[in-house]
matplotlib code that plots the C-alpha trace (Angstrom):
import matplotlib.pyplot as plt

x = [0.0, 1.3, 2.1, 0.4, -0.7, -4.1, -7.0, -7.7, -9.5, -12.6, -15.5, -18.9, -21.7, -23.9, -21.5, -24.1, -27.3, -27.5, -27.2, -29.7, -32.3, -31.8, -32.1, -35.4, -36.7, -35.9, -37.6, -34.5, -35.1, -32.4, -31.3, -32.7, -30.1, -27.9, -29.7, -32.9, -32.8, -32.1, -31.2, -27.5, -26.8, -24.1, -22.4, -21.2, -18.6, -17.6, -17.2, -18.2, -21.9, -22.9, -21.0, -22.3, -25.9, -25.6, -23.8, -25.9, -29.1, -27.9, -27.0, -30.5, -32.0, -30.0, -31.6, -29.2, -30.0, -27.6, -26.7, -24.6, -21.9, -19.9, -17.0, -15.3, -16.7, -20.2, -19.5, -17.7, -20.6, -23.1, -21.4, -20.5, -24.3, -24.5, -25.7, -24.2, -24.2, -22.8, -20.2, -18.5, -17.6, -15.0, -13.6, -9.8, -9.4, -11.7, -11.3, -10.3, -8.6, -7.9, -9.7, -6.4, -6.9, -10.5, -10.0, -7.8, -10.1, -12.9, -10.8, -9.8, -13.5, -14.0, -15.8, -14.7, -17.1, -15.7, -14.3, -14.1, -12.0, -13.5, -11.0, -10.1, -6.5, -6.7, -3.0, -1.4, 0.5, -2.7, -4.3, -1.4, -1.5, -5.3, -5.0, -2.1, -4.4, -7.1, -9.5, -11.0, -11.4, -10.3, -12.7, -12.0, -14.8, -14.7, -16.1, -19.5, -22.3, -22.9, -19.3, -19.3, -22.6, -21.2, -18.2, -20.4, -22.7, -19.8, -18.2, -21.4, -22.5, -19.1, -18.9, -22.5, -21.7, -18.5, -20.1, -23.0, -21.4, -17.6, -16.0, -15.0, -15.7, -13.2, -9.5, -7.3, -3.8, -0.9, 2.4, 3.2, 0.3, -3.2, -5.8, -9.0, -11.5, -14.2, -12.0, -9.6, -6.6, -3.4, -1.1, 2.5, 3.9, 1.2, 1.9, -0.6, 1.0, -1.1, -2.5, -5.1, -8.3, -7.0, -3.7, -5.6, -7.7, -4.5, -2.8, -6.1, -6.3, -2.6, -3.0, -6.2, -4.2, -1.0, 1.6, 0.0, 1.4, -1.3, -1.1, -0.8, -4.3, -5.8, -4.3, -5.6, -9.0, -9.4, -9.0, -11.3, -13.2, -12.6, -11.6, -11.0, -8.3, -5.9, -2.7, -1.1, -1.6, -3.3, -0.9, -0.8, -2.2, 1.1, 2.7, 0.0, 0.3, 4.1, 3.7, 1.1, 3.2, 6.3, 4.3, 2.9, 6.3, 7.6, 5.0, 5.7, 9.5, 9.0, 7.6, 10.0, 13.2, 13.4, 9.9, 10.0, 6.5, 5.7, 7.6, 7.8, 7.4, 9.1, 6.7, 3.8, 2.8, 3.3, 2.6, 2.3, 4.5, 2.9, -0.5, -3.2, -3.5, -5.8, -7.8, -8.8]
y = [0.0, 3.4, 5.4, 8.9, 11.2, 10.4, 12.5, 14.5, 17.5, 18.3, 18.8, 20.1, 17.8, 20.8, 22.8, 23.0, 23.4, 27.2, 26.9, 24.0, 26.0, 28.9, 26.7, 25.3, 28.8, 29.8, 26.6, 25.4, 22.2, 19.6, 17.2, 13.8, 11.7, 11.7, 13.8, 13.3, 9.6, 6.6, 7.5, 7.2, 4.6, 5.6, 3.4, 5.8, 4.6, 6.9, 6.0, 9.5, 8.9, 12.5, 13.3, 10.2, 10.9, 14.6, 14.0, 11.0, 13.0, 15.9, 13.5, 11.9, 15.4, 16.0, 13.0, 10.1, 6.7, 6.3, 3.2, 4.1, 2.0, 2.8, 0.5, -1.4, -4.8, -3.5, -2.4, -5.7, -7.8, -5.7, -6.2, -9.8, -10.5, -9.5, -5.9, -3.2, 0.6, 3.2, 4.8, 4.1, 7.1, 5.9, 7.7, 8.0, 7.2, 4.7, 3.5, -0.1, 0.5, 3.1, 3.4, 2.3, -1.0, -1.4, -0.7, -3.6, -5.9, -4.8, -5.4, -8.8, -9.7, -8.5, -5.3, -2.7, 0.1, 3.6, 4.8, 8.4, 9.0, 11.5, 13.2, 16.3, 16.1, 17.0, 17.3, 16.5, 13.6, 12.1, 12.4, 10.7, 7.8, 7.5, 7.3, 4.8, 2.5, 2.7, 5.5, 7.7, 10.9, 12.5, 15.1, 17.3, 17.0, 20.8, 21.3, 20.0, 17.9, 20.0, 19.5, 15.8, 15.4, 16.9, 14.7, 11.6, 12.5, 13.1, 9.7, 7.8, 9.2, 8.6, 5.1, 4.2, 5.7, 3.8, 0.5, 0.8, 2.2, 2.5, -0.4, -3.2, -6.8, -8.6, -9.2, -6.5, -7.7, -5.5, -7.4, -9.1, -7.3, -8.8, -6.6, -8.1, -5.2, -7.4, -7.9, -4.9, -7.2, -6.8, -9.6, -9.2, -12.3, -14.3, -12.9, -10.8, -7.4, -6.6, -3.2, -1.4, -0.4, 3.2, 1.9, -0.5, 2.4, 4.4, 1.5, 0.8, 4.4, 4.4, 1.1, 2.1, 5.2, 3.3, 5.2, 8.5, 10.7, 11.4, 14.6, 14.6, 16.1, 13.4, 10.7, 12.3, 12.8, 9.1, 8.6, 11.4, 13.4, 16.2, 19.4, 17.9, 20.0, 18.3, 19.2, 22.6, 25.1, 24.8, 21.9, 20.2, 17.0, 16.4, 15.2, 12.6, 11.4, 11.1, 9.1, 6.8, 6.1, 5.5, 3.0, 1.3, 1.0, -0.5, -3.2, -4.2, -4.1, -6.4, -8.9, -8.2, -6.2, -5.2, -3.6, -0.4, 0.0, 3.3, 6.2, 9.8, 12.9, 15.6, 18.3, 16.8, 13.2, 9.5, 6.9, 3.1, 1.9, -1.3, -1.0, -3.6, -6.6, -5.8, -9.0, -7.5]
z = [0.0, -0.9, 2.2, 2.1, 4.9, 6.4, 5.1, 8.2, 6.7, 8.6, 6.1, 7.2, 6.0, 5.5, 3.4, 0.6, 2.6, 2.1, -1.7, -1.7, 0.2, -2.1, -5.2, -3.9, -3.2, -6.8, -8.1, -9.8, -11.8, -11.2, -13.9, -13.2, -15.1, -18.2, -20.8, -18.8, -19.3, -17.0, -13.5, -12.6, -9.9, -7.4, -4.7, -2.0, 0.6, 3.5, 7.2, 8.4, 9.1, 9.1, 5.9, 4.1, 5.0, 4.0, 0.7, -0.1, 0.5, -1.7, -4.5, -4.2, -4.4, -7.6, -9.2, -8.5, -7.1, -4.1, -2.1, 1.0, 2.7, 5.8, 4.9, 2.0, 3.2, 2.8, -0.7, -1.6, -0.2, -2.2, -5.6, -4.6, -4.5, -8.2, -7.6, -9.9, -10.5, -12.8, -10.6, -7.3, -5.1, -2.6, 0.4, 0.3, 4.0, 5.7, 9.3, 8.5, 5.2, 2.5, -0.8, -2.4, -0.5, -1.6, -5.3, -6.2, -4.3, -6.5, -9.6, -8.5, -8.2, -11.8, -10.8, -13.4, -12.5, -12.8, -9.4, -8.1, -5.0, -2.6, -0.3, 1.7, 0.5, -3.2, -4.0, -7.4, -5.7, -4.3, -7.7, -9.4, -7.0, -7.4, -11.2, -10.9, -9.0, -11.6, -10.4, -13.1, -11.0, -7.8, -6.1, -3.1, -0.5, 0.0, -3.6, -2.5, -4.0, -7.1, -8.4, -7.4, -9.3, -12.4, -12.3, -11.7, -14.7, -17.1, -16.2, -16.2, -19.6, -21.1, -19.8, -21.0, -24.4, -24.7, -23.5, -25.9, -29.0, -28.9, -27.0, -29.4, -28.2, -30.3, -29.5, -31.0, -32.2, -33.0, -33.4, -30.1, -28.3, -27.8, -26.2, -24.8, -24.3, -22.7, -19.7, -20.0, -20.2, -22.3, -23.2, -24.6, -26.2, -24.4, -20.9, -19.0, -18.6, -15.5, -16.6, -14.5, -16.3, -16.8, -18.2, -20.5, -21.8, -22.6, -24.4, -26.3, -27.4, -28.6, -30.4, -32.3, -33.4, -34.0, -36.1, -35.1, -32.4, -29.8, -27.8, -24.0, -23.9, -26.2, -24.0, -20.8, -22.3, -22.9, -19.2, -18.0, -20.5, -23.0, -21.2, -17.8, -15.9, -13.6, -11.8, -11.5, -14.3, -17.7, -18.7, -15.3, -16.8, -18.7, -15.4, -14.9, -18.5, -18.3, -15.0, -16.6, -19.7, -17.5, -15.4, -18.5, -20.1, -16.8, -16.9, -20.5, -19.8, -16.9, -19.3, -22.1, -21.5, -25.2, -25.3, -27.3, -28.9, -27.1, -28.6, -27.3, -29.4, -27.1, -25.9, -27.9, -26.9, -27.6, -30.2, -30.6, -33.4, -34.7, -36.3, -35.5, -37.9, -40.9, -40.2, -36.8]

ax = plt.figure().add_subplot(projection="3d")
ax.plot(x, y, z, "-o")
ax.set_aspect("equal")
plt.show()
């Protein structure tokens, strides 16, 4: 487990109450779901009873279907019984474990739902570690339910769209690489590389654009969504992209010391050298 400072920021569970009351006075209409369609299902895990009740209630008021859990075991038991959702919102620091402990346990059980980490310590380093462990987003508790709701909607809509229309089901082969989108697994020369879902998405994006140099921004957008801002400054996302590519290269190199398929174009981005087989 990666050692990071404990999330000890005190967050008021009623931080958004004033704006909620005012919104209701003005008769503001809340969006019920993605483009007014099916309600988004959220699994919320936080061991602060007051905060969990408050933020869960606000998300419900904003049109989400929310199931609450006070610990990781409750979440794991829920999904283990065959229940599912659109997005998991996971507290960074739980009493018995961290969110970083819970996430790989979900993946080992075949649960590949998008995960948003919720924390009071929204630093670039914490975000980097969250993304390295396969999370899709990282939201500061202090930003309130409205911002969290927007992030959930964007991820849920993108994931539903990708699942329905864009995600291929057949194996994709490019030289010694075989990608299996159904299970988000990558194999190099027959060996499982051990990529996280986020890392798989990056490799899949590079391979489907093999021979083309993809910008840092385009690579980062395939992990989050177009226009998402991360890190420090307008180009802060570059640090996270470099870190992700370094980690991906490391995993391939651990399988094959001669791996060299990912090429860097300085100050621009990366490309995958070998194009997929035409038969694929």
